[in-house]
C-alpha positions as CSV (number, residue, x, y, z in Angstrom):
1,M,0.1,-73.9,6.4
2,R,-3.1,-75.7,6.0
3,C,-4.9,-73.5,8.5
4,H,-3.9,-70.4,7.0
5,A,-5.0,-71.9,3.6
6,T,-8.6,-72.6,5.1
7,L,-8.9,-69.2,6.4
8,A,-7.5,-67.6,3.0
9,L,-10.7,-69.8,1.4
10,A,-13.3,-69.0,3.8
11,A,-12.2,-65.2,3.7
12,S,-12.6,-65.8,0.0
13,L,-16.3,-67.2,0.2
14,V,-17.3,-64.7,2.2
15,L,-16.4,-61.8,-0.3
16,G,-18.2,-63.9,-3.0
17,A,-21.4,-64.3,-2.0
18,P,-23.9,-63.4,0.7
19,S,-25.6,-60.6,-1.0
20,L,-26.4,-61.5,-4.1
21,A,-28.3,-64.1,-2.8
22,A,-30.2,-61.9,-0.7
23,Q,-30.6,-58.8,-3.2
24,T,-29.9,-56.7,-0.4
25,L,-26.7,-53.8,-0.8
26,T,-24.8,-52.8,2.2
27,I,-23.2,-50.1,1.6
28,G,-20.3,-48.5,3.9
29,A,-20.3,-44.7,4.7
30,A,-17.4,-42.7,6.0
31,A,-19.2,-39.9,7.3
32,P,-22.2,-39.9,9.1
33,V,-26.0,-38.7,7.3
34,T,-26.7,-35.5,9.9
35,S,-30.7,-35.4,8.4
36,V,-32.9,-37.4,6.1
37,D,-34.7,-34.1,5.1
38,P,-33.0,-33.3,1.8
39,H,-33.0,-29.6,2.4
40,F,-32.0,-29.2,5.7
41,H,-28.2,-29.4,5.0
42,N,-26.0,-29.2,2.0
43,L,-23.5,-31.9,3.0
44,G,-21.8,-34.7,1.1
45,P,-23.5,-38.2,2.7
46,N,-26.8,-36.1,2.9
47,N,-27.1,-35.3,-0.2
48,A,-25.9,-39.1,-1.6
49,L,-28.2,-40.7,1.2
50,T,-31.7,-38.1,-0.2
51,M,-30.9,-39.1,-3.8
52,H,-32.0,-42.5,-3.0
53,I,-35.5,-41.9,-1.6
54,F,-36.1,-38.5,-3.8
55,D,-35.8,-36.9,-7.3
56,R,-35.0,-34.0,-8.5
57,L,-36.0,-31.9,-11.6
58,V,-32.4,-32.3,-13.5
59,E,-30.3,-35.1,-12.4
60,R,-26.6,-34.9,-12.9
61,D,-24.9,-38.1,-13.8
62,A,-21.2,-39.5,-12.4
63,R,-19.5,-37.1,-14.7
64,A,-22.3,-34.0,-14.0
65,R,-23.6,-33.5,-16.6
66,P,-27.3,-32.6,-16.3
67,Q,-30.2,-35.3,-17.5
68,P,-33.6,-35.3,-17.4
69,S,-35.4,-36.6,-14.0
70,L,-38.6,-35.3,-12.6
71,A,-38.4,-33.4,-15.6
72,V,-38.7,-34.7,-19.0
73,S,-37.4,-31.1,-20.8
74,W,-36.4,-27.5,-20.9
75,R,-36.0,-24.7,-22.9
76,A,-35.2,-20.9,-22.5
77,L,-38.4,-19.2,-23.6
78,S,-36.1,-15.9,-23.4
79,D,-33.6,-14.8,-21.8
80,T,-35.6,-14.3,-18.2
81,E,-38.0,-17.4,-18.8
82,W,-37.3,-21.4,-18.1
83,E,-39.9,-23.7,-19.2
84,F,-39.9,-27.1,-17.7
85,K,-42.1,-30.1,-19.1
86,L,-42.6,-32.5,-16.1
87,R,-43.2,-36.5,-15.8
88,S,-47.1,-37.2,-15.9
89,D,-46.0,-40.8,-15.1
90,V,-44.8,-40.0,-11.7
91,S,-46.5,-41.7,-8.2
92,W,-45.0,-40.6,-4.6
93,H,-43.9,-43.5,-2.8
94,D,-47.5,-43.7,-1.2
95,G,-48.9,-43.6,-4.4
96,R,-50.6,-40.3,-4.5
97,S,-49.1,-38.2,-7.7
98,F,-46.5,-36.1,-8.5
99,T,-47.4,-32.6,-9.6
100,A,-46.3,-29.2,-10.6
101,D,-48.2,-27.9,-6.7
102,D,-45.1,-30.5,-5.7
103,V,-42.2,-28.0,-7.4
104,V,-44.0,-25.1,-5.7
105,F,-44.0,-26.6,-2.7
106,T,-40.4,-27.3,-2.8
107,F,-39.0,-24.2,-3.9
108,A,-41.0,-22.0,-1.1
109,R,-39.9,-24.1,1.4
110,V,-35.8,-24.4,0.8
111,P,-34.9,-21.2,2.3
112,E,-37.4,-21.3,5.2
113,V,-35.4,-24.6,7.0
114,P,-35.0,-23.5,10.3
115,N,-31.9,-24.1,12.2
116,S,-30.2,-25.0,8.7
117,P,-26.4,-25.1,9.0
118,G,-26.1,-24.3,5.2
119,G,-28.7,-24.6,2.9
120,F,-30.0,-25.0,-0.9
121,Q,-31.2,-22.0,-1.2
122,G,-28.3,-20.4,-3.6
123,F,-29.5,-22.8,-6.1
124,L,-33.1,-21.1,-6.1
125,R,-31.6,-17.3,-5.9
126,A,-32.5,-16.5,-9.6
127,I,-36.2,-17.4,-9.7
128,T,-38.3,-14.5,-9.0
129,R,-42.2,-16.3,-9.8
130,V,-42.9,-19.8,-10.2
131,E,-45.4,-19.8,-13.1
132,V,-47.8,-23.2,-12.8
133,V,-49.3,-23.3,-16.8
134,D,-50.6,-27.2,-16.0
135,P,-50.1,-29.6,-14.1
136,H,-46.9,-30.8,-15.3
137,T,-45.7,-27.8,-16.8
138,I,-44.0,-25.0,-14.9
139,R,-42.4,-21.4,-15.9
140,L,-39.4,-20.1,-14.2
141,H,-39.0,-16.2,-14.3
142,T,-35.5,-14.4,-13.2
143,S,-34.8,-10.6,-13.4
144,V,-31.6,-11.4,-15.0
145,P,-30.5,-14.0,-17.8
146,H,-29.5,-17.0,-15.5
147,P,-28.0,-19.4,-17.6
148,L,-27.0,-22.1,-15.2
149,M,-30.4,-23.1,-14.1
150,P,-30.6,-26.7,-15.2
151,L,-27.3,-27.1,-13.3
152,D,-28.7,-25.6,-10.0
153,L,-32.1,-27.2,-9.9
154,A,-30.1,-30.4,-10.0
155,S,-29.4,-29.8,-6.3
156,V,-32.6,-29.2,-5.2
157,S,-34.8,-32.4,-4.1
158,I,-38.3,-32.5,-4.8
159,I,-40.3,-33.0,-1.6
160,A,-44.9,-33.7,-1.6
161,R,-46.6,-31.3,-0.6
162,H,-49.4,-33.4,0.9
163,A,-46.2,-35.0,2.9
164,A,-44.5,-32.1,4.3
165,E,-46.6,-29.4,4.7
166,G,-46.3,-28.4,7.7
167,A,-43.1,-30.9,9.1
168,G,-40.2,-30.2,10.2
169,T,-36.7,-31.6,9.8
170,E,-37.7,-33.8,12.3
171,D,-40.7,-35.5,10.5
172,F,-38.4,-36.6,7.8
173,N,-36.2,-38.1,10.1
174,S,-38.4,-40.5,11.4
175,G,-39.9,-41.2,8.3
176,R,-43.6,-39.3,8.4
177,A,-42.6,-37.0,6.2
178,A,-39.9,-38.4,3.8
179,I,-42.2,-39.4,1.2
180,G,-40.0,-39.2,-2.1
181,T,-40.4,-40.5,-5.5
182,G,-37.0,-41.8,-5.7
183,P,-35.7,-45.3,-6.6
184,Y,-35.8,-46.5,-2.4
185,R,-38.0,-46.0,0.2
186,L,-37.0,-44.9,3.5
187,I,-37.4,-47.8,6.0
188,S,-35.0,-46.5,9.1
189,Y,-32.6,-43.9,10.0
190,R,-30.2,-44.0,13.1
191,L,-28.2,-41.2,13.3
192,G,-24.2,-42.0,13.2
193,D,-25.4,-45.9,12.9
194,R,-27.6,-46.8,9.3
195,V,-29.9,-45.9,7.1
196,E,-32.1,-49.0,5.7
197,M,-34.5,-48.6,2.4
198,A,-36.6,-51.0,0.2
199,R,-36.5,-51.0,-3.2
200,N,-39.6,-48.7,-4.7
201,E,-41.2,-50.9,-7.5
202,R,-42.9,-48.3,-8.9
203,W,-39.6,-46.1,-10.2
204,F,-40.4,-44.1,-13.3
205,G,-36.3,-45.0,-14.0
206,G,-37.3,-48.9,-13.7
207,A,-37.0,-51.0,-10.8
208,E,-33.7,-51.4,-9.2
209,P,-31.5,-54.6,-8.6
210,W,-31.3,-54.7,-4.9
211,E,-34.6,-55.3,-2.8
212,R,-32.8,-53.5,0.1
213,V,-30.1,-50.9,0.6
214,S,-28.3,-51.0,3.9
215,Y,-26.4,-47.6,4.2
216,R,-23.9,-48.6,7.4
217,I,-22.0,-45.4,9.0
218,I,-18.6,-46.7,9.6
219,S,-16.4,-43.5,10.1
220,N,-12.9,-45.6,11.5
221,D,-10.8,-46.0,8.0
222,G,-9.3,-49.0,9.5
223,A,-12.8,-50.1,10.6
224,R,-13.9,-49.8,6.8
225,T,-11.5,-51.5,5.5
226,A,-11.7,-54.2,8.0
227,A,-15.6,-54.9,6.9
228,L,-14.9,-55.0,3.4
229,L,-12.7,-57.8,3.8
230,A,-14.4,-59.5,6.8
231,G,-17.9,-60.0,4.0
232,D,-19.8,-57.1,5.9
233,V,-20.4,-54.9,3.8
234,D,-20.5,-55.1,-0.6
235,L,-18.5,-51.1,-0.9
236,I,-16.6,-48.7,0.9
237,E,-15.8,-45.0,-0.1
238,Q,-13.4,-43.2,0.9
239,V,-10.7,-46.0,0.9
240,P,-8.0,-45.1,3.5
241,T,-5.0,-44.0,0.9
242,S,-3.0,-46.6,4.1
243,D,-4.9,-49.4,1.9
244,L,-5.1,-48.6,-1.4
245,A,-2.3,-50.1,-2.8
246,R,-3.3,-53.5,-0.8
247,L,-6.5,-53.2,-1.7
248,R,-5.5,-53.1,-5.8
249,R,-3.5,-56.4,-4.9
250,D,-6.4,-58.2,-3.9
251,P,-7.7,-60.5,-6.0
252,R,-11.3,-60.4,-4.3
253,I,-11.5,-56.4,-4.7
254,V,-11.7,-54.4,-7.3
255,V,-11.2,-50.3,-6.8
256,T,-13.0,-47.2,-8.5
257,E,-11.5,-43.8,-8.8
258,V,-11.9,-41.0,-10.5
259,P,-10.4,-37.4,-10.4
260,S,-13.2,-35.1,-7.6
261,L,-15.0,-32.3,-7.4
262,R,-14.5,-31.9,-4.1
263,T,-11.5,-29.4,-2.7
264,V,-10.3,-29.2,0.8
265,F,-8.8,-25.5,2.4
266,L,-8.2,-23.9,4.9
267,A,-10.8,-20.7,6.2
268,P,-10.2,-17.9,8.4
269,D,-12.6,-16.5,10.4
270,Y,-13.3,-12.7,9.2
271,G,-16.0,-12.1,11.5
272,R,-13.3,-10.7,14.3
273,D,-12.1,-7.7,14.1
274,G,-10.7,-7.9,17.4
275,G,-8.5,-10.1,19.8
276,S,-9.3,-13.6,20.0
277,P,-8.5,-16.3,22.7
278,L,-7.2,-18.6,19.7
279,I,-5.2,-16.0,18.2
280,T,-2.4,-14.8,20.4
281,D,1.0,-13.9,20.7
282,H,3.4,-16.5,22.3
283,A,2.7,-15.3,25.7
284,G,-0.7,-16.3,25.7
285,N,-2.3,-12.8,25.1
286,P,-5.3,-12.0,22.6
287,L,-4.0,-10.0,19.8
288,P,-5.2,-6.5,19.6
289,A,-6.2,-7.8,15.9
290,N,-7.5,-10.1,13.9
291,P,-4.0,-10.8,11.7
292,L,-5.9,-13.3,9.4
293,R,-7.7,-10.1,8.2
294,D,-4.5,-9.0,6.5
295,V,-3.6,-10.4,2.8
296,R,0.3,-10.6,3.6
297,V,-0.5,-12.8,6.4
298,R,-2.8,-14.8,4.7
299,R,-0.2,-15.5,1.7
300,A,2.7,-15.9,4.1
301,L,0.4,-18.7,5.4
302,S,0.4,-20.1,2.0
303,M,3.8,-19.9,1.2
304,A,4.6,-22.2,4.5
305,I,2.9,-24.9,2.8
306,N,4.5,-27.9,0.9
307,R,1.6,-28.9,-1.2
308,E,3.7,-31.6,-2.9
309,A,4.4,-33.0,0.2
310,L,0.8,-32.7,1.3
311,V,0.0,-34.8,-1.8
312,E,2.6,-37.5,-2.1
313,R,2.8,-38.0,2.3
314,V,0.2,-36.9,3.4
315,M,-2.5,-38.1,1.0
316,E,-0.3,-40.6,-0.5
317,G,-0.7,-40.0,-4.2
318,A,-4.8,-39.2,-4.0
319,A,-4.7,-36.0,-4.7
320,T,-3.6,-32.9,-6.5
321,A,-2.0,-29.6,-5.3
322,T,-4.1,-26.6,-6.1
323,A,-4.8,-23.1,-5.9
324,Q,-8.1,-22.8,-7.1
325,W,-11.2,-25.3,-6.7
326,L,-12.2,-27.6,-9.7
327,P,-10.2,-30.2,-11.3
328,E,-8.5,-29.5,-14.7
329,G,-11.1,-29.9,-17.6
330,A,-13.9,-28.4,-15.3
331,F,-16.0,-25.2,-16.6
332,G,-13.8,-22.0,-15.2
333,Y,-10.7,-24.2,-14.2
334,H,-7.8,-21.9,-15.0
335,P,-5.1,-23.6,-16.6
336,R,-2.7,-20.8,-15.7
337,V,-3.2,-20.6,-12.0
338,R,-1.1,-22.2,-9.7
339,P,-0.4,-22.6,-6.2
340,R,1.6,-20.4,-4.3
341,A,5.1,-21.7,-4.2
342,F,6.7,-23.3,-1.4
343,D,9.0,-20.8,0.3
344,P,9.4,-20.6,4.2
345,E,11.7,-18.0,4.1
346,G,9.6,-15.6,2.3
347,A,6.4,-16.1,4.3
348,R,8.8,-15.1,7.4
349,R,9.5,-11.7,5.7
350,L,5.8,-11.6,4.5
351,L,5.0,-11.8,8.1
352,A,7.3,-9.1,9.9
353,E,6.4,-6.7,6.6
354,A,2.5,-7.2,8.4
355,G,3.9,-6.5,12.0
356,Y,4.6,-10.1,13.1
357,P,7.9,-10.5,13.1
358,E,8.2,-12.9,16.3
359,G,4.6,-14.9,14.9
360,F,2.3,-15.3,17.0
361,R,-0.1,-18.5,18.3
362,I,-3.2,-20.2,16.9
363,T,-5.6,-22.6,17.0
364,L,-7.0,-24.6,13.6
365,S,-10.0,-26.5,14.1
366,T,-10.7,-29.5,11.9
367,P,-12.8,-32.8,11.7
368,N,-11.2,-36.0,12.6
369,D,-13.8,-38.4,10.7
370,R,-15.5,-36.5,7.3
371,W,-12.9,-35.9,4.5
372,P,-10.5,-38.5,3.6
373,N,-7.1,-37.7,5.5
374,D,-8.3,-34.2,7.1
375,S,-7.0,-34.5,10.9
376,R,-3.3,-35.4,9.0
377,I,-3.8,-32.9,6.7
378,A,-4.7,-30.3,9.5
379,Q,-1.4,-31.4,11.8
380,A,0.7,-31.6,8.3
381,V,-0.3,-27.9,8.0
382,A,0.2,-26.9,11.5
383,Q,3.2,-28.0,12.0
384,M,4.6,-26.1,8.5
385,W,3.3,-23.1,9.8
386,T,4.7,-23.8,13.4
387,R,8.3,-23.7,11.8
388,I,7.7,-20.2,10.4
389,G,6.7,-18.9,13.6
390,V,3.2,-19.4,13.5
391,R,3.2,-21.9,16.7
392,T,0.0,-23.9,15.9
393,Q,-2.6,-26.1,17.9
394,V,-4.7,-28.2,16.2
395,E,-8.3,-29.1,17.5
396,A,-9.4,-32.4,15.7
397,L,-13.3,-33.1,16.5
398,P,-15.6,-36.1,15.2
399,W,-17.8,-34.5,12.5
400,T,-20.8,-34.3,14.5
401,G,-19.2,-32.1,17.6
402,F,-17.0,-29.8,14.5
403,V,-20.3,-28.7,12.9
404,P,-21.9,-27.0,15.9
405,K,-18.9,-25.1,16.6
406,R,-19.0,-24.1,12.9
407,M,-22.2,-23.0,13.1
408,R,-21.1,-20.9,16.2
409,F,-18.4,-19.6,14.7
410,E,-15.9,-21.1,17.5
411,Y,-12.6,-21.2,15.9
412,A,-10.0,-19.1,14.6
413,V,-9.5,-21.2,11.4
414,Q,-10.6,-24.2,10.1
415,L,-10.3,-27.3,7.6
416,G,-13.0,-27.2,5.4
417,A,-13.8,-29.4,1.7
418,W,-16.5,-28.0,-0.5
419,G,-17.5,-30.4,-3.7
420,S,-18.9,-28.2,-6.8
421,S,-21.1,-30.8,-7.5
422,T,-22.5,-29.1,-10.9
423,G,-18.8,-29.2,-11.9
424,E,-19.1,-25.3,-12.4
425,A,-17.4,-22.6,-11.0
426,S,-20.1,-20.5,-9.6
427,N,-21.4,-23.2,-7.1
428,F,-18.2,-22.4,-5.0
429,L,-18.2,-18.9,-5.3
430,V,-22.2,-18.7,-5.0
431,N,-22.4,-20.5,-2.1
432,T,-19.0,-20.4,-0.2
433,V,-17.3,-17.2,-1.2
434,A,-20.5,-15.0,-1.9
435,T,-21.4,-12.6,1.0
436,R,-23.7,-14.1,3.2
437,D,-27.5,-12.3,2.4
438,R,-30.7,-13.6,3.0
439,A,-32.1,-11.9,0.5
440,K,-30.1,-12.4,-2.6
441,L,-30.0,-15.9,-1.2
442,T,-26.1,-16.2,-1.3
443,G,-23.3,-17.6,1.0
444,A,-25.2,-20.1,2.4
445,N,-22.5,-22.4,3.1
446,N,-19.9,-18.7,3.5
447,N,-18.8,-20.4,7.3
448,A,-15.7,-17.5,7.1
449,R,-18.3,-14.8,7.1
450,F,-16.1,-13.5,4.4
451,S,-17.0,-10.9,2.6
452,S,-16.1,-8.9,-0.6
453,P,-18.0,-6.3,-2.8
454,A,-15.8,-7.4,-5.5
455,F,-16.2,-11.0,-5.9
456,D,-20.0,-10.4,-5.2
457,E,-19.9,-8.4,-8.1
458,L,-18.0,-11.3,-10.4
459,V,-20.3,-13.6,-8.6
460,A,-23.8,-11.5,-9.9
461,R,-21.7,-10.7,-13.2
462,G,-20.9,-14.2,-14.2
463,S,-24.2,-15.5,-13.5
464,T,-26.5,-13.5,-15.7
465,I,-24.0,-14.4,-18.9
466,L,-25.7,-16.6,-21.4
467,D,-22.2,-17.2,-23.7
468,D,-20.4,-19.7,-22.4
469,E,-16.9,-18.2,-23.8
470,R,-17.9,-15.1,-21.8
471,R,-19.3,-16.6,-18.6
472,E,-16.6,-18.9,-18.4
473,A,-13.9,-15.7,-19.0
474,V,-15.4,-14.2,-15.6
475,W,-15.2,-17.2,-13.8
476,H,-10.9,-17.4,-15.2
477,E,-11.1,-13.3,-13.5
478,A,-12.6,-14.8,-10.4
479,V,-10.2,-17.2,-10.2
480,E,-7.1,-15.2,-10.4
481,R,-8.5,-12.3,-8.0
482,Y,-9.1,-15.3,-5.6
483,A,-5.5,-17.2,-6.2
484,E,-4.0,-13.8,-5.2
485,E,-6.3,-12.6,-2.3
486,E,-6.1,-16.0,-0.8
487,P,-9.7,-15.0,1.0
488,L,-9.4,-19.2,1.5
489,I,-6.5,-20.8,1.8
490,Q,-6.8,-23.9,-0.7
491,L,-4.6,-26.8,-0.5
492,I,-5.7,-29.8,-2.7
493,Q,-7.7,-31.2,-5.2
494,Y,-8.9,-35.0,-3.8
495,V,-9.0,-37.9,-5.9
496,N,-12.2,-40.3,-5.0
497,T,-11.6,-43.8,-4.1
498,W,-14.1,-46.8,-3.5
499,A,-13.2,-50.6,-3.1
500,L,-16.1,-53.2,-3.7
501,R,-16.4,-56.8,-3.7
502,R,-15.4,-58.6,-7.1
503,G,-19.2,-59.5,-8.6
504,L,-20.0,-55.7,-8.5
505,T,-19.3,-53.3,-10.8
506,H,-19.2,-49.5,-9.3
507,E,-19.7,-46.2,-11.6
508,P,-17.7,-43.7,-9.7
509,R,-19.2,-40.4,-9.6
510,M,-16.7,-37.2,-9.2
511,D,-19.3,-35.8,-7.1
512,E,-18.3,-38.4,-4.5
513,R,-21.6,-39.5,-3.9
514,T,-21.8,-43.4,-3.1
515,I,-25.4,-44.3,-4.6
516,A,-26.6,-47.7,-4.9
517,M,-27.9,-46.7,-8.3
518,G,-24.3,-46.8,-9.0
519,V,-24.0,-50.4,-8.2
520,R,-24.9,-53.0,-9.9
521,P,-24.4,-57.1,-10.1
522,A,-21.7,-57.7,-12.5
523,R,-22.8,-59.9,-15.6
């Protein structure tokens, strides 16, 4: 008993002290940061990390509401012209002054990043011309009204022309071009391991309490919890659902949570008209046509999924079943749209009606270390589909191996997730549902190769309506059509969770980003 008490006291002391003394905050991140280039990949871990190094004209708070950042104010001069007043007291990490020219350079670079697996060009799609009025005033011209301009610009990190002109993504990763205005400076970046940062004493928002921030990648759920309990890290994200109850009972630990803007869905590959080696009959022969392009098949697959079982058994309550892509209360959420009812017998009938009375075989691709319980969700769906005759094999890969295959469209259907960081319905529609169109800067993250003139028209129409009530009515129309046609099959909406050692405070964010700026020593 004495030995156990001694160990408990030691663990308590470990969790209680060292980081504050060293003024270092150590974060246990769940997924790898694939690049420090803030325009390379619109990916949650990348965006969270680059928030430390770079600023945006507009920032979003923990509830996704727009706040001044590099721009101190903005206003619509007309239906097609926005004016942004920029801060005049901002320096880059190397001491040079930030001006409107850096904004011009940034906006020109965003659509041109080579080999981007999914960029940020959709957030700039409405801008036809950037006018520099003076070094700290810009005017953005659009061809049609664009009421979402401030929200869109909250997703675009501003970079320095003098540091990044002619630079590639590898120059950001090495640190040479990673010169920002943000609260922390990049010290080192090691892919799949950690990112080290030091406080920017001249940050216009005021010096942060942490001299250093260590962003450690711990993709294994159990290892992340163990690192927190051992005192190796101060805070972890994506708390394993199996550990939530235990950590809530631990007096040394504080758990924070908030409804998530991230939704989980299944994305069929629409790019193939004919057969695929990943979709076959039960003898292993490729089917003559892609069954997932048939709405009856998608509805059958949706009806075969028991979403409440996913919430209760896989997510252990840390999610809600959904047929749309935003949580209740968000702008564009449709209160009357509910998930398709769980009906395996009805699903079999629909498959037969579509010409697949015996079902077929399919491979479901998923990461196994990116989102909470990602591969477990895929395995559960596979079992449900198999019960209606769609024999499903799961291909689970680490995120670093999953992304290249996704870029090459080497899947039949994949588990996907999207966090609408703007908290507004157009974000998902523009980036993941709208047709990939380089000229219109839409569909940058449309990994399903889905294309529908009807959805493209809704996106174009809704994005130009200044009146909030009328614009939300268009998003409701889009949600209704989406739930009926199910181009992507929605599954659940996450609840974001974090765990941190007592003695710290943390502000949970709906966009799930884990940032040092939201962590403070408790008073």
